[in-house]
C-alpha beads as a LAMMPS data file, in Angstrom:
LAMMPS data file: protein, C-alpha beads

181 atoms
180 bonds

1 atom types
1 bond types

-500.0 500.0 xlo xhi
-500.0 500.0 ylo yhi
-500.0 500.0 zlo zhi

Masses

1 110.0

Atoms # bond

1 1 1 393.286 -229.604 331.472
2 1 1 394.907 -227.047 333.767
3 1 1 398.395 -227.839 332.465
4 1 1 397.168 -227.546 328.871
5 1 1 395.651 -224.134 329.624
6 1 1 398.887 -223.005 331.287
7 1 1 400.939 -224.082 328.260
8 1 1 398.435 -222.489 325.872
9 1 1 398.456 -219.164 327.739
10 1 1 402.245 -219.204 328.001
11 1 1 402.543 -219.777 324.245
12 1 1 400.259 -216.809 323.522
13 1 1 402.232 -214.684 325.995
14 1 1 405.554 -215.592 324.367
15 1 1 404.191 -214.832 320.890
16 1 1 402.848 -211.434 321.967
17 1 1 406.097 -210.573 323.772
18 1 1 408.144 -211.567 320.725
19 1 1 405.947 -209.505 318.404
20 1 1 406.076 -206.424 320.629
21 1 1 409.868 -206.762 321.037
22 1 1 410.290 -207.048 317.270
23 1 1 408.088 -204.004 316.628
24 1 1 409.925 -201.952 319.251
25 1 1 413.277 -202.913 317.713
26 1 1 412.068 -201.996 314.233
27 1 1 410.704 -198.701 315.546
28 1 1 414.033 -197.926 317.191
29 1 1 415.963 -198.479 313.937
30 1 1 413.306 -196.816 311.739
31 1 1 414.270 -194.285 309.047
32 1 1 410.995 -192.379 309.609
33 1 1 409.815 -192.989 306.026
34 1 1 406.137 -192.820 307.079
35 1 1 406.292 -189.631 309.129
36 1 1 403.951 -187.745 306.784
37 1 1 401.285 -190.477 306.765
38 1 1 398.093 -188.921 308.148
39 1 1 395.529 -191.691 307.754
40 1 1 395.949 -195.359 308.520
41 1 1 392.532 -196.959 308.594
42 1 1 393.875 -200.384 307.627
43 1 1 396.537 -200.442 310.345
44 1 1 393.954 -199.318 312.926
45 1 1 391.704 -202.208 311.936
46 1 1 394.642 -204.615 312.192
47 1 1 395.766 -203.483 315.652
48 1 1 392.191 -203.661 316.890
49 1 1 391.202 -207.032 315.415
50 1 1 394.407 -208.990 316.138
51 1 1 394.385 -208.317 319.922
52 1 1 390.680 -209.223 320.005
53 1 1 391.447 -212.550 318.315
54 1 1 394.338 -213.183 320.729
55 1 1 392.053 -212.481 323.695
56 1 1 389.497 -214.939 322.314
57 1 1 392.226 -217.606 322.061
58 1 1 392.885 -217.085 325.774
59 1 1 389.279 -216.583 326.942
60 1 1 387.644 -219.654 325.395
61 1 1 389.932 -222.281 327.010
62 1 1 389.823 -220.296 330.251
63 1 1 386.017 -220.343 330.405
64 1 1 385.924 -224.054 329.595
65 1 1 388.452 -224.782 332.329
66 1 1 386.554 -222.604 334.797
67 1 1 383.454 -224.712 334.157
68 1 1 385.355 -228.005 334.454
69 1 1 387.032 -227.006 337.729
70 1 1 383.666 -226.341 339.340
71 1 1 382.271 -229.724 338.305
72 1 1 382.481 -232.387 341.008
73 1 1 382.787 -235.975 339.811
74 1 1 381.790 -238.651 342.324
75 1 1 383.445 -237.432 345.552
76 1 1 384.780 -240.073 347.936
77 1 1 383.711 -238.116 350.986
78 1 1 381.465 -235.128 351.651
79 1 1 382.113 -232.771 354.547
80 1 1 379.361 -230.364 355.586
81 1 1 380.744 -227.256 357.261
82 1 1 378.696 -224.596 359.053
83 1 1 380.375 -221.434 360.253
84 1 1 379.293 -219.978 363.583
85 1 1 380.669 -217.007 365.423
86 1 1 383.934 -218.313 366.973
87 1 1 383.599 -221.971 365.907
88 1 1 382.829 -224.381 363.065
89 1 1 380.365 -227.288 362.984
90 1 1 381.290 -230.311 360.872
91 1 1 379.270 -233.262 359.637
92 1 1 380.487 -236.244 357.668
93 1 1 377.362 -236.894 355.616
94 1 1 378.644 -240.209 354.239
95 1 1 378.512 -241.777 357.708
96 1 1 375.708 -242.214 360.206
97 1 1 375.265 -239.164 362.421
98 1 1 378.911 -238.137 362.712
99 1 1 378.933 -234.444 363.560
100 1 1 380.896 -232.288 365.962
101 1 1 381.870 -228.710 366.777
102 1 1 385.415 -227.408 366.508
103 1 1 386.459 -224.555 368.808
104 1 1 389.774 -222.721 368.907
105 1 1 391.896 -223.592 371.918
106 1 1 391.925 -220.583 374.269
107 1 1 395.286 -218.931 374.772
108 1 1 395.402 -219.729 378.482
109 1 1 394.911 -223.479 377.797
110 1 1 397.565 -223.797 375.091
111 1 1 400.778 -225.753 375.438
112 1 1 404.086 -224.796 373.831
113 1 1 403.546 -226.963 370.737
114 1 1 400.162 -225.374 369.892
115 1 1 399.750 -222.562 367.397
116 1 1 397.893 -219.522 368.678
117 1 1 394.558 -218.893 366.888
118 1 1 395.050 -221.981 364.677
119 1 1 394.785 -225.044 366.915
120 1 1 391.337 -226.427 367.673
121 1 1 389.937 -228.951 370.119
122 1 1 388.391 -231.274 367.474
123 1 1 390.206 -231.615 364.159
124 1 1 388.629 -232.944 360.995
125 1 1 390.275 -235.983 359.445
126 1 1 390.217 -236.332 355.672
127 1 1 391.681 -239.057 353.440
128 1 1 394.634 -238.542 351.154
129 1 1 394.389 -239.089 347.362
130 1 1 390.595 -238.975 347.419
131 1 1 388.171 -236.503 345.905
132 1 1 386.719 -234.473 348.790
133 1 1 383.616 -232.298 348.508
134 1 1 383.052 -229.565 351.086
135 1 1 379.623 -227.973 351.507
136 1 1 379.876 -224.660 353.365
137 1 1 377.190 -222.487 354.917
138 1 1 376.948 -220.108 357.854
139 1 1 374.539 -219.720 360.734
140 1 1 374.988 -216.069 361.627
141 1 1 377.350 -213.906 359.541
142 1 1 379.509 -214.364 356.448
143 1 1 382.423 -216.734 357.051
144 1 1 385.214 -217.975 354.809
145 1 1 386.439 -221.557 355.309
146 1 1 390.110 -221.519 354.351
147 1 1 392.984 -224.006 354.366
148 1 1 395.875 -222.050 352.790
149 1 1 398.282 -225.004 352.484
150 1 1 395.739 -226.835 350.313
151 1 1 394.710 -223.788 348.294
152 1 1 391.098 -224.016 349.434
153 1 1 388.941 -221.005 350.251
154 1 1 385.165 -220.873 350.082
155 1 1 382.691 -218.399 351.499
156 1 1 379.958 -219.455 353.871
157 1 1 376.879 -217.259 353.661
158 1 1 373.749 -217.607 355.821
159 1 1 370.926 -219.181 353.825
160 1 1 373.174 -220.313 350.989
161 1 1 375.046 -223.579 350.414
162 1 1 378.376 -223.282 348.579
163 1 1 380.495 -226.211 347.515
164 1 1 384.038 -226.863 346.424
165 1 1 386.186 -229.889 345.879
166 1 1 389.841 -230.682 346.363
167 1 1 392.255 -233.558 346.718
168 1 1 394.936 -233.827 349.382
169 1 1 398.057 -235.218 347.713
170 1 1 400.374 -235.356 350.743
171 1 1 399.918 -236.405 354.351
172 1 1 400.118 -233.789 357.048
173 1 1 398.456 -231.530 359.548
174 1 1 396.947 -228.557 357.728
175 1 1 395.702 -225.534 359.650
176 1 1 392.603 -223.691 358.525
177 1 1 390.919 -220.505 359.553
178 1 1 388.093 -218.116 358.847
179 1 1 389.685 -215.546 356.584
180 1 1 386.702 -213.200 356.398
181 1 1 387.345 -209.745 357.815

Bonds

1 1 1 2
2 1 2 3
3 1 3 4
4 1 4 5
5 1 5 6
6 1 6 7
7 1 7 8
8 1 8 9
9 1 9 10
10 1 10 11
11 1 11 12
12 1 12 13
13 1 13 14
14 1 14 15
15 1 15 16
16 1 16 17
17 1 17 18
18 1 18 19
19 1 19 20
20 1 20 21
21 1 21 22
22 1 22 23
23 1 23 24
24 1 24 25
25 1 25 26
26 1 26 27
27 1 27 28
28 1 28 29
29 1 29 30
30 1 30 31
31 1 31 32
32 1 32 33
33 1 33 34
34 1 34 35
35 1 35 36
36 1 36 37
37 1 37 38
38 1 38 39
39 1 39 40
40 1 40 41
41 1 41 42
42 1 42 43
43 1 43 44
44 1 44 45
45 1 45 46
46 1 46 47
47 1 47 48
48 1 48 49
49 1 49 50
50 1 50 51
51 1 51 52
52 1 52 53
53 1 53 54
54 1 54 55
55 1 55 56
56 1 56 57
57 1 57 58
58 1 58 59
59 1 59 60
60 1 60 61
61 1 61 62
62 1 62 63
63 1 63 64
64 1 64 65
65 1 65 66
66 1 66 67
67 1 67 68
68 1 68 69
69 1 69 70
70 1 70 71
71 1 71 72
72 1 72 73
73 1 73 74
74 1 74 75
75 1 75 76
76 1 76 77
77 1 77 78
78 1 78 79
79 1 79 80
80 1 80 81
81 1 81 82
82 1 82 83
83 1 83 84
84 1 84 85
85 1 85 86
86 1 86 87
87 1 87 88
88 1 88 89
89 1 89 90
90 1 90 91
91 1 91 92
92 1 92 93
93 1 93 94
94 1 94 95
95 1 95 96
96 1 96 97
97 1 97 98
98 1 98 99
99 1 99 100
100 1 100 101
101 1 101 102
102 1 102 103
103 1 103 104
104 1 104 105
105 1 105 106
106 1 106 107
107 1 107 108
108 1 108 109
109 1 109 110
110 1 110 111
111 1 111 112
112 1 112 113
113 1 113 114
114 1 114 115
115 1 115 116
116 1 116 117
117 1 117 118
118 1 118 119
119 1 119 120
120 1 120 121
121 1 121 122
122 1 122 123
123 1 123 124
124 1 124 125
125 1 125 126
126 1 126 127
127 1 127 128
128 1 128 129
129 1 129 130
130 1 130 131
131 1 131 132
132 1 132 133
133 1 133 134
134 1 134 135
135 1 135 136
136 1 136 137
137 1 137 138
138 1 138 139
139 1 139 140
140 1 140 141
141 1 141 142
142 1 142 143
143 1 143 144
144 1 144 145
145 1 145 146
146 1 146 147
147 1 147 148
148 1 148 149
149 1 149 150
150 1 150 151
151 1 151 152
152 1 152 153
153 1 153 154
154 1 154 155
155 1 155 156
156 1 156 157
157 1 157 158
158 1 158 159
159 1 159 160
160 1 160 161
161 1 161 162
162 1 162 163
163 1 163 164
164 1 164 165
165 1 165 166
166 1 166 167
167 1 167 168
168 1 168 169
169 1 169 170
170 1 170 171
171 1 171 172
172 1 172 173
173 1 173 174
174 1 174 175
175 1 175 176
176 1 176 177
177 1 177 178
178 1 178 179
179 1 179 180
180 1 180 181
């Protein structure tokens, strides 16, 4: 669906660019035969209606795709995430009572292979090539659970439960952070 929308939008973009380039070329080589034309109600209707139709051709598939991307179909694993000031609490809800807190490693306890402000004492482990649902909330202030390498960012707000889904398509160690300022 996403690839179809990309191709559809690119086709519309190429058509609009070609049309504008053609009109600019024709305007450049114009003999100014219409320089005394004072009223052009028909042309004003055309250059108002055609862009509106083009925008509808882009907006309708975009809204459909936006709805489909938010829909979660039978996740393999659900991870509950609660943001606290200075740490995250995790719970694998598909297993019996598996929950833990994840704190950043203090600078004075770090070794040379650790990344400052990114390494934690307890890492979450998620499967590859599986649909993963993440439920995010916060206990105190607004947080933002982010894993940039996976393209995942979701806000955690006190009293509200937000969800997102993603699939990890390559093995690795991915660093996350709270990206809320």
